[in-house]
N, C-alpha and C positions, 0 to 999 in steps of 0.2 A: 615653808608647811609642806614642797615639794619634794627640796630633799628629805625631810624625813620621810615622807609618805614612802618615798624611793625604796632610801632603807629599812621601811620594813617589809615589804614585799621580796629583798633581796633576804631578809635574813628569816620571816615564815618560812618561805623557799626553803635555806639550806636545815632551818629549825623542824621542817616537815619528812629532812629526807627527797627535795625535789625540787635538785636542783635546776632541773630541765624547765621547771614555768618562770628559770630567771630569759631575757632577753639575752643576747649585742646591743641592744637598749639601752635595757637598763646599767647592765655596768658602765658602758660605757656616758650613759648621764649622770654614774655616780663620780667618775674618776674626773671628767670633764670642771662640774663644778665644784672639786676641789681646787683641782691646779686653779683654775681663774681667777679664786679669792684675792678678793683684793686687800686682805689679813689673813694674819695667821690663825685666825681663829674664824667658819667659815662664815658670815656677814654676825661676827659679833653674835653668838646664837653657838652656845656651850653642849648647848643638849641638843641641836639637830646633829653640828659635829661630829663628837663624842656616837653616836648613830650610826654618822655614814663610813667614819670610821669601821667600826665593826661592821658594817653590810662589805664593808670592802676586805676584812682581812677575812670573812666569808670565802672569796672568792679570788683571791691577789694579800694573800696574807704575808708576803716578801714586797708587799711595794711598800716604799720609803716614803709617803705619803702619809701611813699610822706612827712613820717615826715623828716624823714632824708634827705628827697631828698631834701623840701624846707629848711631844717635847710642848706644842701649844697651847695644850691642856696645864699640864706644869706649873708652865710659866708665869698663868693666871691664877692661882691659887691667892687667897685674901694670909691678913697675917691669923685667922686661928686656921687654919692649912688643909681648909672646904673649898670646895669649886662651888661658882655663882652660874647661877646658870648664866643671864650675863655680863660678861667681864664690868660694861660700865653703856652709859645713856648720857653722853658726852654731851650731841646736841640736842634732844630734847631736853635735857633737866638744867644743862647751860643756860635753853632762850625760855625759863620758864625762872630762872633763880635772875638773870639778867634780868625781864617785867620786874618782879618782886627788885631791882639796886634802882631802875628808874625809876620806878613809882616811890618811894623814898630819899627821891634826889644824887644820889651819885654822881659824881664828875662824869661828866661829857666825858674828856678823855680817853675813862675806862669804860662805858660804852659802846663807842666809837668805834676800840679794837674788839671789846665781845662782837658789836654788829657785824665788820666787815671779815672775824674769823669764819663765824654764821656764813654771812653770804660766799666761800670758800668752798665750806658742804651743799651746796645748792648743786642736785642732780644733774641729771642731764634732761630729763624729764619735766625737769622745773621744779621740781616737792624737795623733798627732803626728806633726808635717814634719820632714827633715833640716836644714831652716833658714826663717826668719822670709820671712810672707807665702805662704808656697808654700802649694796646695790641699791637695797629696796626701799622705798620711800615708803609714805605713811601720810596719814588726813592729821595724825594729832603734831606725829613730827612738825607737820612743815605748817601749819597752823599756828601749834607754838614762837617757832620762830616770825611768820607774819605780822604776828600780832607783836612781839617785841622790836621787830624794823621801823613797822607803823608807829611805835609810841616815840620811840628814839629820833628816830627825823627822817621824817616819811621823802622826803625829798634827796637826800644823799642815797637811802635806798629802792627811788622808788624801781631801779627795771627788777630788782630779781625779788621786791612787794610783788611788781602786778606778774609775772611767772611765778608766783608763790600763787595766788587770786587763780590766775586761770586756772593749774593743776588743779584748785580746789574746786574752780569751776564744772571740768571736763567729767569727773566724780559724780556727777549728777548726773540718774536717767532720766530718758527723753519723757517717761511714763511715769506717774503715778502707782498705774493698772498693776498689780503685782503676778507678776507672766506667771505660764498656768505650768503644772508640771512639768521635768524634763525638757524647760527650756531652757535657761542656762546653757551654755556652755563656759563649760572651768579652763581657766587662766595656762591648764598646761596638763600634760601629762599623768602627775599624778595629783590634779588641786582637787580640794573638797566646794572651795568657794567659788560663785562666781569672781569677773571681774568688777571693781567697783566696788562689791560691799562693804558695808557702813555699821559698824559698832557704835547701839547709840551710846555710850558716854563722848566717840569720839566727837561726837557732832558738833556739840555748842562751840568751840574758838572756833574750829575753820567758819560757822558762822558769823562772829561776830567776829573777823576780820570780814569777809564777806560783805557789810551791808553797808559801811559805810565806801566799797568801792566805784572808783570815776568812770566804770565800762560803762553804769547802768543810773540810768533815776534810781531812788530808794524804791519802788513800788518795786520792780524787777529784782530786789534784794530780800524784799520780803514771800514773792515766787519762793522762791529759789527755796527758803526756810521752808513755807508751806509743802512743799514737794519736800522737802530733803527727811521731814519728819514723817513725811506720809508713807516714806519705801522704813525710816528706822524704826517706825514703830511706834514715836508721840505723840500724844495727840494734839495740843496745846504747843506750834511751835514757839509763842509769845513765852513760856519758860527755858525755850534757846537762848530767847535774844537777849531777854534783858541780865546784865554785867549784876552783878550780888559784891556788895562793898568791903 
């Protein structure tokens, strides 16, 4: 999000013929983010990547980053020659599919191979990204992986499961009161949403992961659910905690 917002700022300034509105920090931010990416497509997000390339072209049209970026986008084309917004959701969709395999009685060797692979994708902040070699972790992806690992072998994967639950637990605000207007501080210079913001569709799976957590009694997890629901805009926390067949 921050890369896209910075790119829009640059494109807007040059489109208005006001390059003076762009600072050296803006240029450095774009270039540094593209150079430090862990994969050819920045954070696995082609939309943000293309915006960044357009913005860099506005002030550095001969940059090698542009040529390399175009090659990476072309390499990500689908068989129909179209370009996807996100090339893949390997970690997230892989864990969801793996949970279905686990529930259908797949061979243990296959499940542990998947589990071992998913553990390698856990980032230093204890969460999981939606795909490989992406720095930004998220609630939904982390919840999906933790749910699968706990279903397959909670002892074998106890450490990554505990780390994932701590990650989810850290996202709970200290209060259920909504902050006053302007009280939230953004994550960075180009951010629109406060750190820890949650979308209602992403809450259900993480709550299921936290309910059986060994770090505290069940009542503490229920209290967690009530607080989470208040922040996410749900009314009855029961709708989140019931596992549907």
